[in-house]
C-alpha positions in Angstrom: -9.4 2.4 -19.7 -10.6 5.3 -17.6 -8.0 6.3 -14.9 -8.5 6.4 -11.2 -7.1 9.6 -9.5 -8.3 8.8 -6.0 -5.9 9.6 -3.2 -6.9 8.6 0.3 -7.3 11.7 2.5 -5.2 11.7 5.6 -8.1 12.2 7.9 -10.1 9.3 6.4 -7.1 7.0 6.9 -6.8 7.7 10.6 -10.6 7.8 11.2 -10.9 4.5 9.3 -8.2 2.9 11.6 -10.4 3.8 14.6 -13.9 3.3 13.4 -13.5 0.1 11.4 -12.3 -2.0 14.3 -15.0 -0.6 16.6 -17.7 -1.5 14.1 -16.1 -5.0 13.6 -16.0 -5.6 17.4 -19.6 -4.6 17.7 -20.7 -6.9 14.8 -18.6 -9.8 16.2 -20.5 -9.6 19.5 -23.9 -9.8 17.9 -26.0 -12.9 18.5 -25.5 -15.2 15.6 -28.5 -16.9 14.0 -28.9 -20.6 14.7 -29.0 -21.4 11.0 -26.8 -19.7 8.4 -28.5 -17.5 5.9 -27.4 -15.3 3.0 -27.6 -11.6 3.5 -28.5 -9.0 0.8 -26.4 -6.3 2.4 -23.4 -8.6 2.5 -24.1 -9.6 -1.1 -24.1 -5.9 -2.2 -20.9 -5.3 -0.3 -19.2 -8.2 -2.0 -20.6 -7.0 -5.4 -19.1 -3.5 -4.9 -15.7 -4.8 -3.6 -15.2 -8.0 -5.6 -18.0 -8.1 -8.2 -15.5 -7.6 -11.0 -14.3 -11.2 -10.2 -17.9 -12.5 -9.7 -17.3 -13.0 -6.0 -20.9 -12.0 -5.2 -22.1 -14.9 -7.4 -19.8 -17.3 -5.6 -21.1 -16.1 -2.3 -24.6 -17.1 -3.4 -23.3 -20.4 -4.7 -24.0 -19.5 -8.3 -21.7 -21.0 -11.0 -22.4 -18.0 -13.2 -19.7 -16.3 -11.3 -17.2 -18.3 -13.5 -18.3 -16.1 -16.4 -16.7 -13.1 -14.8 -13.3 -14.6 -14.5 -12.3 -15.0 -18.2 -13.7 -11.5 -18.9 -11.6 -10.1 -16.1 -8.5 -12.0 -17.3 -9.2 -10.5 -20.8 -9.2 -7.0 -19.3 -5.8 -7.8 -17.6 -4.4 -9.1 -20.9 -5.7 -6.1 -22.8 -4.2 -3.7 -20.3 -0.9 -5.6 -20.5 -0.9 -5.4 -24.3 -1.7 -1.7 -24.1 1.2 -1.1 -21.7 3.6 -2.9 -24.0 2.3 -0.9 -27.0 2.6 2.3 -25.0 6.2 1.4 -24.1 7.1 0.6 -27.7 5.4 3.8 -28.9 7.3 5.8 -26.3 10.7 4.2 -27.3 10.0 4.8 -31.0 8.9 8.4 -30.4 12.0 9.0 -28.4 14.1 7.6 -31.2 12.3 9.9 -33.7 12.9 13.0 -31.5 16.6 12.1 -31.1 17.1 11.5 -34.8 15.3 14.8 -35.7 17.5 16.7 -33.3 20.6 15.1 -34.7 19.6 15.9 -38.3 18.8 19.5 -37.3 22.0 20.1 -35.4 24.3 18.3 -37.8 22.7 20.1 -40.8 23.6 23.4 -39.2 27.1 22.3 -38.5 27.6 21.1 -42.1 26.3 24.3 -43.6 28.6 26.3 -41.3 31.6 24.2 -42.3 30.8 24.4 -46.0 30.5 28.2 -45.8 34.0 28.3 -44.1 35.8 26.2 -46.7 36.0 28.8 -49.6 37.4 31.5 -47.3 39.9 29.1 -45.8 41.0 27.9 -49.2 41.4 31.5 -50.4 43.4 32.3 -47.2 45.5 29.2 -47.7 46.6 30.4 -51.1 47.8 33.8 -49.8 49.8 32.7 -46.8 53.6 32.1 -47.0 54.7 28.5 -47.6 55.9 26.7 -44.5 54.8 29.4 -42.2 52.9 29.0 -38.9 49.9 30.8 -40.4 49.8 28.2 -43.3 49.8 25.3 -40.9 47.0 26.9 -38.8 44.8 27.4 -41.9 45.5 23.9 -43.0 44.3 22.5 -39.6 41.2 24.6 -39.7 40.4 23.5 -43.2 40.9 19.9 -42.3 38.7 20.2 -39.2 35.9 21.8 -41.4 36.1 18.9 -43.9 36.0 16.4 -40.9 32.9 18.1 -39.6 31.2 17.8 -42.9 32.2 14.1 -43.2 31.2 13.2 -39.6 28.0 15.2 -39.9 26.9 13.5 -43.1 27.6 10.1 -41.5 25.5 11.0 -38.4 22.7 12.4 -40.6 22.7 9.2 -42.6 22.5 7.1 -39.4 19.8 9.4 -38.0 17.8 9.2 -41.2 17.9 5.4 -41.1 16.8 5.4 -37.5 14.0 7.9 -38.4 12.7 5.8 -41.3 12.7 2.7 -39.0 11.2 4.3 -35.9 8.3 6.2 -37.5 6.4 3.1 -38.8 7.0 1.4 -35.4 5.6 4.5 -33.6 2.5 4.5 -35.9 2.0 0.8 -35.5 2.4 0.9 -31.7 -0.1 3.8 -31.5 -2.7 1.8 -33.5 -2.1 -1.2 -31.3 -2.3 0.8 -28.2 -5.6 2.4 -29.3 -7.0 -1.1 -30.2 -6.2 -2.7 -26.9 -7.3 0.3 -25.0 -10.7 0.2 -26.7 -10.9 -3.6 -26.1 -10.2 -3.1 -22.4 -12.7 -0.3 -22.0 -15.4 -2.2 -23.9 -14.9 -5.3 -21.8 -14.8 -3.3 -18.6 -18.1 -1.6 -19.5 -19.5 -5.0 -20.2 -18.6 -6.1 -16.7 -20.2 -3.0 -15.2 -23.4 -3.7 -17.1 -23.4 -7.3 -15.7 -22.8 -5.9 -12.2 -25.7 -3.5 -12.7 -28.0 -6.3 -13.7 -26.9 -8.4 -10.7 -27.4 -5.5 -8.4 -31.0 -5.4 -9.6 -31.4 -9.1 -9.3 -29.6 -9.4 -5.9 -32.7 -9.6 -3.6 -34.1 -12.4 -5.8 -30.8 -14.2 -5.9 -30.5 -14.0 -2.1 -34.1 -15.4 -1.7 -33.4 -18.3 -4.0 -30.1 -19.1 -2.3 -31.8 -19.1 1.1 -34.5 -21.4 -0.2 -31.8 -23.9 -1.4 -30.1 -23.5 1.9 -33.3 -24.4 3.8 -33.7 -27.5 1.7 -30.2 -28.6 2.3 -30.4 -27.8 6.1 -32.7 -30.8 6.8 -30.4 -33.2 5.0 -27.2 -31.9 6.5 -28.4 -31.2 10.1 -26.8 -34.3 11.6 -23.6 -33.7 9.8 -23.5 -30.1 10.9 -24.1 -31.2 14.5 -21.2 -33.6 14.4 -18.9 -31.0 12.8 -19.9 -28.4 15.5 -19.1 -30.9 18.2 -15.7 -31.7 16.7 -14.9 -28.0 16.5 -16.0 -27.4 20.1 -13.8 -30.2 21.2 -10.8 -28.6 19.4 -11.6 -25.2 20.9 -11.7 -26.7 24.4 -8.2 -28.2 24.0 -6.7 -24.7 23.8 -7.1 -22.0 26.3 -9.5 -19.2 25.2 -8.2 -15.7 25.3 -10.6 -14.5 27.9 -9.3 -17.1 30.3 -6.0 -15.2 30.5 -7.6 -12.0 31.8 -7.4 -11.8 35.6 -7.3 -8.0 36.1 -8.1 -4.7 34.3 -4.6 -4.6 32.7 -5.1 -8.0 31.1 -8.5 -7.0 29.8 -7.0 -3.8 28.4 -4.4 -5.9 26.5 -7.0 -8.2 25.2 -9.2 -5.4 23.9 -6.1 -3.7 22.3 -5.1 -6.9 20.6 -8.6 -7.6 19.3 -8.9 -4.0 18.1 -5.7 -4.0 16.0 -6.4 -7.5 14.7 -9.2 -6.1 12.5 -6.7 -3.9 10.8 -5.6 -6.9 8.8 -9.1 -6.9 7.2 -8.4 -3.3 6.1 -5.2 -4.4 4.4 -7.2 -6.9 2.3 -9.5 -4.1 0.9 -6.6 -1.7 0.4 -4.4 -4.1 -1.5 -7.4 -5.3 -3.5 -8.0 -1.7 -4.5 -4.3 -1.3 -5.4 -4.3 -4.4 -7.6 -7.5 -3.3 -9.4 -6.3 0.3 -9.8 -2.8 -0.8 -11.1 -3.7 -3.7 -13.5 -7.3 -2.8 -14.5 -7.2 1.0 -14.7 -3.4 1.5 -15.1 -3.5 3.9 -12.2 -1.2 2.7 -9.4 -1.6 4.6 -6.1 1.1 6.5 -4.3 -0.5 5.8 -0.8 -1.6 2.2 -0.5 1.8 0.6 0.3 2.9 3.4 2.8 -0.5 3.3 4.5 -0.3 -0.4 5.1 3.2 -0.6 6.3 2.6 2.2 8.7 -0.6 0.4 9.9 1.2 -2.9 10.3 4.0 -1.2 12.3 1.4 0.2 14.7 -0.3 -3.1 14.9 2.9 -4.8 15.8 3.5 -2.4 18.6 0.0 -2.3 20.1 -0.4 -6.1 19.9 2.8 -6.7 21.9 1.0 -6.7 25.3 -1.6 -9.1 23.9 1.0 -11.5 22.7 2.7 -11.3 26.1 -0.5 -12.0 27.9 -1.5 -15.0 25.8 2.1 -16.3 25.7 2.1 -16.0 21.9 5.7 -14.8 21.7 8.2 -17.2 20.1 10.6 -18.6 22.7 12.8 -21.7 23.2 11.4 -23.3 26.3 13.3 -26.6 26.5 14.1 -26.0 30.1 11.2 -23.8 31.0 8.3 -26.0 29.8 8.9 -28.9 32.3 9.1 -26.6 35.3 6.3 -26.4 37.9 4.2 -23.2 38.1 6.1 -21.8 41.1 9.5 -22.5 39.4 8.3 -20.9 36.2 7.2 -17.8 38.3 10.8 -17.6 39.8 12.3 -17.9 36.3 9.9 -15.2 35.0 10.8 -12.9 37.9 14.5 -13.2 37.2 14.2 -12.6 33.5 11.7 -9.8 34.0 14.7 -7.5 34.7 15.7 -7.8 31.0 12.1 -7.3 29.9 11.7 -4.1 31.8 15.0 -2.8 30.4 13.6 -3.3 26.9 10.1 -2.1 27.6 11.2 1.0 29.6 13.7 1.9 26.8 10.9 1.4 24.2 8.6 3.7 26.2 11.1 6.5 26.8 12.5 6.6 23.3 9.0 6.4 21.8 8.0 9.4 23.9 11.0 11.3 22.5 10.2 10.3 19.0 6.5 11.3 19.4 7.3 14.7 20.8 9.9 15.3 18.1 7.3 14.3 15.5 5.0 17.0 16.7 7.6 19.7 17.2 9.5 19.5 13.9 10.9 23.0 13.0 8.8 23.2 9.8 5.5 22.3 11.5 2.8 24.9 11.2 -0.1 23.4 13.2 -1.2 24.4 16.6 -0.4 21.0 17.9 3.3 21.5 16.9 3.2 24.9 18.7 1.9 23.2 21.8 4.6 20.5 21.5 7.3 23.2 21.3 5.9 25.0 24.3 4.6 28.0 22.4 1.0 27.3 23.4 -0.6 25.8 26.6 -2.7 22.7 26.3 -6.0 24.6 26.6 -4.9 27.3 24.2 -4.1 24.5 21.7 -7.5 23.0 22.1 -9.2 26.4 21.7 -7.3 27.0 18.5 -8.4 23.9 16.8 -11.1 24.4 14.1 -12.8 22.2 11.5 -10.6 23.8 8.9 -7.5 22.8 10.9 -8.4 19.2 10.5 -9.6 19.2 6.9 -7.4 21.8 5.2 -4.8 19.8 3.1 -2.4 22.8 3.3 -2.0 22.4 7.1 1.0 20.3 7.9 0.6 18.2 11.1 4.2 18.0 12.4 6.5 15.4 10.8 5.3 14.0 7.5 6.4 11.1 5.2 8.8 11.8 2.4 6.8 10.5 -0.5 4.0 12.2 -2.4 1.3 11.2 0.0 2.9 13.2 2.8 0.9 11.6 5.6 1.4 12.9 9.2 3.6 10.5 11.2 2.9 11.8 14.7 -0.1 9.5 15.2 2.1 6.5 14.4 4.8 7.8 16.8 2.2 8.1 19.6 1.1 4.5 18.9 4.7 3.6 19.8 4.2 5.3 23.1 0.9 3.5 23.6 2.5 0.1 22.7 5.3 0.7 25.1 3.0 1.7 27.9 0.8 -1.4 27.4 3.8 -3.6 27.4 5.1 -2.1 30.7 1.6 -2.5 32.3 1.4 -6.1 31.1 4.8 -6.7 32.6 3.6 -5.3 36.0 0.5 -7.6 35.7 2.8 -10.6 35.0 5.0 -9.9 38.0 1.9 -9.7 40.2 0.7 -13.1 38.9 4.2 -14.6 39.4 4.4 -13.4 43.0 0.9 -14.7 43.8 1.9 -18.1 42.3 5.0 -18.3 44.4 3.1 -17.3 47.5 0.4 -19.9 46.9 2.8 -22.5 45.7 0.6 -23.3 42.6 
């Protein structure tokens, strides 16, 4: 299989975390058509992202998508067989290399010992009987003979290993080549099918919409009933916008909605990681780190949203039966502990964020500004396009793995999360005071 050497650029990662939610929020607010229709752009997007599994066919309600699944599974099987053969070949080649080194080194030691024996025997014949010199020569002669015996045994063992490993290495190499060829051929077959479907996509979408129009008349009453049931279910729970009573609440709502779309990014990234690892045998060194950093920021930013919509997990056996004014009194008393936590989070996050910018090895102008070497406006004036795109520029603290992504944006998201949480706490106190004053 061809390998994938793509590494996500740092700038694209951070830009994607900003632009994707903005685009998703705009699309979510579009006026939806009264009747559902299939879209060619969406079909092409699914073909590019999940076409190898036939998902574009399933989107258009075509059972031919089932043809892609066994072909894809065969690619996975071929790659697994290739990996096993590669592992067996590597083990066998390692055994061959070790055996060859043993034979080479032991052969030299044996030759050296054999060359010493005649001189030692001659010396033994000339030394005085029972003397220290005689005992010394006898020990040296015995050690030389032992080296020959031990070396011949090791050479025999290494020769046996060598004779057994070479056929295994050759067989594993053939098997690896076979399964690699099968995986490549099958993958190119899927690519050909995707190319054909890409050409046929407009026609498939048109046929799917025609079938949908025929079904719409028959299912109209059923759909109306289902919509009514769903509307009733939605009315039972309080919608998010009903919680917003001031600008702080709206800010928390928008922040929560913004980071919620990051979960969609995770689907695409992990899908790419699975395909790269199991189809192309090219696992990434960035997907896992990128996602756990993203989810960490999501957790921090969404804290104020969860507080606003009362989504935090809590034990409210005594709290739930209280009236609104009594709940407000309880919230005011417990808010002391909340602000201790939120204030500590905000202050420590600020320290972490500044430290992340001003690490001693940082070489960017932002790090110089954080250390006080540049003013804010000097820092802005020193930024260039090359500063943002040059991979050699280190932006403050970086991760410790091969991807080396800058960590200061994440640290500043901790500050933003702490600030949003403090603001939401202020909004909650204002609501509780108003509830106590009004008695409802």
